[in-house]
N, CA, C and O atoms as a GROMACS GRO file, in nm:
protein
  312
    1MET      N    1   5.295   7.311 -29.572
    1MET     CA    2   5.150   7.322 -29.642
    1MET      C    3   5.124   7.417 -29.627
    1MET      O    4   5.157   7.459 -29.517
    2VAL      N    5   5.054   7.512 -29.713
    2VAL     CA    6   4.992   7.672 -29.712
    2VAL      C    7   4.885   7.641 -29.711
    2VAL      O    8   4.846   7.549 -29.782
    3ASN      N    9   4.789   7.722 -29.611
    3ASN     CA   10   4.621   7.684 -29.601
    3ASN      C   11   4.567   7.774 -29.645
    3ASN      O   12   4.446   7.780 -29.622
    4ALA      N   13   4.650   7.917 -29.751
    4ALA     CA   14   4.575   7.994 -29.809
    4ALA      C   15   4.631   8.003 -29.967
    4ALA      O   16   4.736   7.968 -30.020
    5LEU      N   17   4.498   8.070 -30.021
    5LEU     CA   18   4.560   8.131 -30.212
    5LEU      C   19   4.616   8.248 -30.121
    5LEU      O   20   4.561   8.278 -30.016
    6LEU      N   21   4.716   8.305 -30.163
    6LEU     CA   22   4.765   8.438 -30.135
    6LEU      C   23   4.844   8.525 -30.286
    6LEU      O   24   4.927   8.484 -30.368
    7ASP      N   25   4.774   8.652 -30.272
    7ASP     CA   26   4.854   8.723 -30.402
    7ASP      C   27   4.765   8.678 -30.504
    7ASP      O   28   4.817   8.605 -30.589
    8VAL      N   29   4.612   8.712 -30.521
    8VAL     CA   30   4.502   8.679 -30.641
    8VAL      C   31   4.461   8.836 -30.640
    8VAL      O   32   4.474   8.900 -30.535
    9THR      N   33   4.417   8.892 -30.746
    9THR     CA   34   4.364   8.987 -30.725
    9THR      C   35   4.245   8.983 -30.785
    9THR      O   36   4.212   8.951 -30.899
   10GLY      N   37   4.158   9.034 -30.652
   10GLY     CA   38   4.031   9.037 -30.697
   10GLY      C   39   3.981   9.148 -30.741
   10GLY      O   40   4.029   9.254 -30.701
   11PHE      N   41   3.866   9.149 -30.842
   11PHE     CA   42   3.792   9.324 -30.909
   11PHE      C   43   3.628   9.304 -30.857
   11PHE      O   44   3.544   9.217 -30.879
   12ASP      N   45   3.628   9.418 -30.786
   12ASP     CA   46   3.464   9.441 -30.779
   12ASP      C   47   3.405   9.526 -30.845
   12ASP      O   48   3.413   9.648 -30.829
   13GLN      N   49   3.330   9.460 -30.938
   13GLN     CA   50   3.251   9.511 -31.038
   13GLN      C   51   3.179   9.634 -31.027
   13GLN      O   52   3.174   9.730 -31.104
   14ASP      N   53   3.107   9.606 -30.878
   14ASP     CA   54   3.048   9.723 -30.862
   14ASP      C   55   3.115   9.893 -30.887
   14ASP      O   56   3.082   9.985 -30.962
   15LYS      N   57   3.224   9.877 -30.782
   15LYS     CA   58   3.316  10.008 -30.751
   15LYS      C   59   3.420   9.995 -30.887
   15LYS      O   60   3.466  10.104 -30.922
   16ASP      N   61   3.453   9.904 -30.950
   16ASP     CA   62   3.510   9.899 -31.076
   16ASP      C   63   3.662   9.928 -31.065
   16ASP      O   64   3.737  10.000 -31.131
   17GLU      N   65   3.683   9.820 -30.926
   17GLU     CA   66   3.839   9.829 -30.864
   17GLU      C   67   3.912   9.694 -30.836
   17GLU      O   68   3.851   9.590 -30.810
   18ALA      N   69   4.020   9.701 -30.844
   18ALA     CA   70   4.102   9.552 -30.822
   18ALA      C   71   4.153   9.591 -30.634
   18ALA      O   72   4.158   9.695 -30.568
   19PHE      N   73   4.181   9.458 -30.607
   19PHE     CA   74   4.181   9.434 -30.461
   19PHE      C   75   4.270   9.358 -30.436
   19PHE      O   76   4.285   9.293 -30.539
   20LYS      N   77   4.361   9.315 -30.340
   20LYS     CA   78   4.451   9.228 -30.326
   20LYS      C   79   4.365   9.154 -30.223
   20LYS      O   80   4.316   9.211 -30.126
   21LEU      N   81   4.347   8.988 -30.260
   21LEU     CA   82   4.308   8.909 -30.193
   21LEU      C   83   4.380   8.742 -30.156
   21LEU      O   84   4.421   8.663 -30.241
   22SER      N   85   4.378   8.722 -30.008
   22SER     CA   86   4.394   8.594 -29.979
   22SER      C   87   4.302   8.517 -29.932
   22SER      O   88   4.224   8.558 -29.846
   23LEU      N   89   4.299   8.409 -29.975
   23LEU     CA   90   4.150   8.322 -29.908
   23LEU      C   91   4.210   8.170 -29.871
   23LEU      O   92   4.313   8.116 -29.911
   24ASN      N   93   4.112   8.125 -29.782
   24ASN     CA   94   4.163   8.016 -29.687
   24ASN      C   95   4.113   7.898 -29.797
   24ASN      O   96   3.996   7.902 -29.837
   25VAL      N   97   4.190   7.814 -29.835
   25VAL     CA   98   4.166   7.731 -29.925
   25VAL      C   99   4.059   7.599 -29.921
   25VAL      O  100   4.014   7.534 -30.015
   26LYS      N  101   4.033   7.582 -29.744
   26LYS     CA  102   3.944   7.489 -29.707
   26LYS      C  103   3.805   7.527 -29.710
   26LYS      O  104   3.712   7.447 -29.695
   27LYS      N  105   3.789   7.691 -29.734
   27LYS     CA  106   3.658   7.732 -29.758
   27LYS      C  107   3.626   7.740 -29.943
   27LYS      O  108   3.514   7.776 -29.979
   28ILE      N  109   3.712   7.711 -30.029
   28ILE     CA  110   3.747   7.703 -30.174
   28ILE      C  111   3.611   7.625 -30.205
   28ILE      O  112   3.613   7.510 -30.160
   29ILE      N  113   3.502   7.659 -30.268
   29ILE     CA  114   3.417   7.547 -30.357
   29ILE      C  115   3.435   7.494 -30.502
   29ILE      O  116   3.428   7.380 -30.548
   30ALA      N  117   3.462   7.628 -30.568
   30ALA     CA  118   3.511   7.603 -30.711
   30ALA      C  119   3.570   7.724 -30.787
   30ALA      O  120   3.549   7.844 -30.766
   31ILE      N  121   3.639   7.672 -30.869
   31ILE     CA  122   3.730   7.804 -30.924
   31ILE      C  123   3.693   7.767 -31.082
   31ILE      O  124   3.690   7.651 -31.122
   32ALA      N  125   3.668   7.863 -31.152
   32ALA     CA  126   3.612   7.822 -31.275
   32ALA      C  127   3.656   7.979 -31.383
   32ALA      O  128   3.676   8.091 -31.336
   33GLU      N  129   3.660   7.953 -31.482
   33GLU     CA  130   3.722   8.039 -31.618
   33GLU      C  131   3.586   8.141 -31.600
   33GLU      O  132   3.482   8.088 -31.560
   34ASP      N  133   3.587   8.251 -31.622
   34ASP     CA  134   3.517   8.411 -31.617
   34ASP      C  135   3.548   8.503 -31.733
   34ASP      O  136   3.661   8.550 -31.745
   35THR      N  137   3.457   8.528 -31.812
   35THR     CA  138   3.466   8.666 -31.844
   35THR      C  139   3.372   8.740 -31.831
   35THR      O  140   3.251   8.724 -31.846
   36PHE      N  141   3.465   8.869 -31.786
   36PHE     CA  142   3.361   9.014 -31.739
   36PHE      C  143   3.452   9.096 -31.765
   36PHE      O  144   3.574   9.093 -31.772
   37ALA      N  145   3.314   9.222 -31.790
   37ALA     CA  146   3.397   9.337 -31.836
   37ALA      C  147   3.477   9.430 -31.683
   37ALA      O  148   3.459   9.435 -31.562
   38ILE      N  149   3.566   9.489 -31.780
   38ILE     CA  150   3.709   9.595 -31.699
   38ILE      C  151   3.665   9.738 -31.798
   38ILE      O  152   3.631   9.754 -31.916
   39PHE      N  153   3.680   9.805 -31.709
   39PHE     CA  154   3.752   9.944 -31.750
   39PHE      C  155   3.866   9.959 -31.848
   39PHE      O  156   3.950   9.921 -31.766
   40ASP      N  157   3.937   9.983 -31.955
   40ASP     CA  158   4.034   9.983 -31.989
   40ASP      C  159   4.086  10.123 -32.020
   40ASP      O  160   4.047  10.191 -32.115
   41ASP      N  161   4.206  10.172 -31.899
   41ASP     CA  162   4.204  10.274 -31.935
   41ASP      C  163   4.283  10.333 -32.051
   41ASP      O  164   4.303  10.454 -32.038
   42VAL      N  165   4.333  10.279 -32.161
   42VAL     CA  166   4.426  10.300 -32.251
   42VAL      C  167   4.300  10.326 -32.380
   42VAL      O  168   4.292  10.414 -32.465
   43ALA      N  169   4.220  10.219 -32.353
   43ALA     CA  170   4.126  10.254 -32.452
   43ALA      C  171   3.998  10.337 -32.436
   43ALA      O  172   3.921  10.367 -32.527
   44GLY      N  173   3.984  10.375 -32.288
   44GLY     CA  174   3.879  10.429 -32.258
   44GLY      C  175   3.735  10.429 -32.300
   44GLY      O  176   3.677  10.525 -32.351
   45GLU      N  177   3.669  10.278 -32.265
   45GLU     CA  178   3.628  10.175 -32.234
   45GLU      C  179   3.622  10.077 -32.243
   45GLU      O  180   3.692  10.009 -32.318
   46TYR      N  181   3.510  10.024 -32.145
   46TYR     CA  182   3.520   9.887 -32.085
   46TYR      C  183   3.533   9.728 -32.188
   46TYR      O  184   3.445   9.710 -32.273
   47VAL      N  185   3.593   9.669 -32.180
   47VAL     CA  186   3.648   9.555 -32.262
   47VAL      C  187   3.598   9.451 -32.184
   47VAL      O  188   3.540   9.462 -32.076
   48ASP      N  189   3.632   9.318 -32.266
   48ASP     CA  190   3.627   9.189 -32.166
   48ASP      C  191   3.718   9.142 -32.149
   48ASP      O  192   3.811   9.136 -32.229
   49HIS      N  193   3.715   9.084 -32.013
   49HIS     CA  194   3.870   9.065 -31.976
   49HIS      C  195   3.831   8.898 -31.913
   49HIS      O  196   3.735   8.863 -31.846
   50VAL      N  197   3.943   8.822 -31.962
   50VAL     CA  198   3.941   8.660 -31.942
   50VAL      C  199   3.988   8.622 -31.806
   50VAL      O  200   4.105   8.584 -31.809
   51GLY      N  201   3.935   8.620 -31.691
   51GLY     CA  202   3.981   8.583 -31.561
   51GLY      C  203   3.958   8.460 -31.494
   51GLY      O  204   3.995   8.354 -31.546
   52CYS      N  205   3.907   8.464 -31.396
   52CYS     CA  206   3.811   8.345 -31.336
   52CYS      C  207   3.741   8.381 -31.208
   52CYS      O  208   3.742   8.502 -31.187
   53GLU      N  209   3.696   8.326 -31.139
   53GLU     CA  210   3.577   8.346 -31.045
   53GLU      C  211   3.565   8.253 -30.931
   53GLU      O  212   3.511   8.147 -30.962
   54ILE      N  213   3.597   8.263 -30.820
   54ILE     CA  214   3.599   8.148 -30.733
   54ILE      C  215   3.480   8.140 -30.623
   54ILE      O  216   3.440   8.245 -30.570
   55THR      N  217   3.433   8.037 -30.595
   55THR     CA  218   3.342   8.080 -30.503
   55THR      C  219   3.365   8.002 -30.361
   55THR      O  220   3.393   7.882 -30.359
   56VAL      N  221   3.351   8.079 -30.246
   56VAL     CA  222   3.358   8.020 -30.134
   56VAL      C  223   3.246   7.954 -30.055
   56VAL      O  224   3.133   7.943 -30.104
   57ASN      N  225   3.273   7.911 -29.937
   57ASN     CA  226   3.153   7.870 -29.833
   57ASN      C  227   3.032   8.030 -29.811
   57ASN      O  228   3.048   8.151 -29.805
   58GLY      N  229   2.944   7.959 -29.807
   58GLY     CA  230   2.798   8.079 -29.773
   58GLY      C  231   2.815   8.135 -29.913
   58GLY      O  232   2.821   8.258 -29.922
   59SER      N  233   2.824   8.064 -30.024
   59SER     CA  234   2.773   8.139 -30.168
   59SER      C  235   2.859   8.313 -30.221
   59SER      O  236   2.833   8.394 -30.310
   60LEU      N  237   2.950   8.306 -30.127
   60LEU     CA  238   3.057   8.429 -30.201
   60LEU      C  239   3.130   8.386 -30.248
   60LEU      O  240   3.199   8.292 -30.211
   61CYS      N  241   3.136   8.476 -30.393
   61CYS     CA  242   3.178   8.472 -30.498
   61CYS      C  243   3.276   8.584 -30.539
   61CYS      O  244   3.223   8.694 -30.548
   62TYR      N  245   3.406   8.577 -30.564
   62TYR     CA  246   3.481   8.672 -30.637
   62TYR      C  247   3.529   8.673 -30.769
   62TYR      O  248   3.588   8.576 -30.818
   63LYS      N  249   3.505   8.793 -30.839
   63LYS     CA  250   3.589   8.762 -30.943
   63LYS      C  251   3.745   8.813 -30.949
   63LYS      O  252   3.770   8.914 -30.882
   64ILE      N  253   3.832   8.764 -31.010
   64ILE     CA  254   3.974   8.722 -31.019
   64ILE      C  255   4.046   8.791 -31.139
   64ILE      O  256   4.010   8.744 -31.247
   65LEU      N  257   4.127   8.878 -31.145
   65LEU     CA  258   4.178   8.930 -31.259
   65LEU      C  259   4.347   8.826 -31.344
   65LEU      O  260   4.397   8.843 -31.455
   66GLU      N  261   4.388   8.724 -31.228
   66GLU     CA  262   4.440   8.622 -31.296
   66GLU      C  263   4.392   8.557 -31.383
   66GLU      O  264   4.269   8.566 -31.393
   67PRO      N  265   4.449   8.488 -31.458
   67PRO     CA  266   4.366   8.389 -31.558
   67PRO      C  267   4.366   8.266 -31.461
   67PRO      O  268   4.454   8.251 -31.376
   68TYR      N  269   4.251   8.171 -31.482
   68TYR     CA  270   4.226   8.029 -31.463
   68TYR      C  271   4.345   7.969 -31.420
   68TYR      O  272   4.363   7.941 -31.301
   69GLN      N  273   4.426   7.949 -31.505
   69GLN     CA  274   4.510   7.844 -31.498
   69GLN      C  275   4.612   7.880 -31.383
   69GLN      O  276   4.649   7.807 -31.291
   70GLU      N  277   4.656   8.030 -31.413
   70GLU     CA  278   4.738   8.041 -31.295
   70GLU      C  279   4.691   8.028 -31.192
   70GLU      O  280   4.770   7.980 -31.110
   71VAL      N  281   4.537   8.060 -31.132
   71VAL     CA  282   4.526   8.089 -30.999
   71VAL      C  283   4.508   7.934 -30.965
   71VAL      O  284   4.534   7.904 -30.849
   72LYS      N  285   4.461   7.814 -31.062
   72LYS     CA  286   4.488   7.662 -31.027
   72LYS      C  287   4.582   7.637 -31.002
   72LYS      O  288   4.599   7.552 -30.915
   73ASP      N  289   4.719   7.712 -31.082
   73ASP     CA  290   4.848   7.631 -31.013
   73ASP      C  291   4.843   7.638 -30.928
   73ASP      O  292   4.811   7.539 -30.862
   74LYS      N  293   4.879   7.796 -30.850
   74LYS     CA  294   4.884   7.842 -30.714
   74LYS      C  295   4.785   7.751 -30.631
   74LYS      O  296   4.853   7.691 -30.548
   75PHE      N  297   4.688   7.726 -30.622
   75PHE     CA  298   4.581   7.654 -30.578
   75PHE      C  299   4.630   7.505 -30.535
   75PHE      O  300   4.642   7.458 -30.422
   76VAL      N  301   4.651   7.452 -30.652
   76VAL     CA  302   4.725   7.297 -30.646
   76VAL      C  303   4.855   7.297 -30.568
   76VAL      O  304   4.868   7.208 -30.485
   77ARG      N  305   4.959   7.391 -30.585
   77ARG     CA  306   5.080   7.452 -30.464
   77ARG      C  307   5.057   7.430 -30.342
   77ARG      O  308   5.149   7.378 -30.279
   78CYS      N  309   4.897   7.470 -30.253
   78CYS     CA  310   4.890   7.500 -30.187
   78CYS      C  311   4.836   7.402 -30.112
   78CYS      O  312   4.812   7.422 -29.992
   0.00000   0.00000   0.00000
C-alpha cells in the first residue's frame, strides 16, 4: 500500500506556475472540485480551469491542475 499521493500537478496562483507535488495521504483532510484562473499561453489571457483543491493538516490548501475524478482515483488506489 502506498502512503503518498504521487505525481499530481500543483498550481501556485501567486507565481502563476505549475509544480509537481506528492502528498502524504494520512495528512489529506479533503479533496474537492475547484475552478480557478490560469494564464493560457495560446489565448493570451486568463481562463477558468476546472481542477481540484486538496486540503491537508495545518490548513494548507493546494490548487491541483488535474481534474477532481483523476485525483480521487489516484487517492483511492493509495
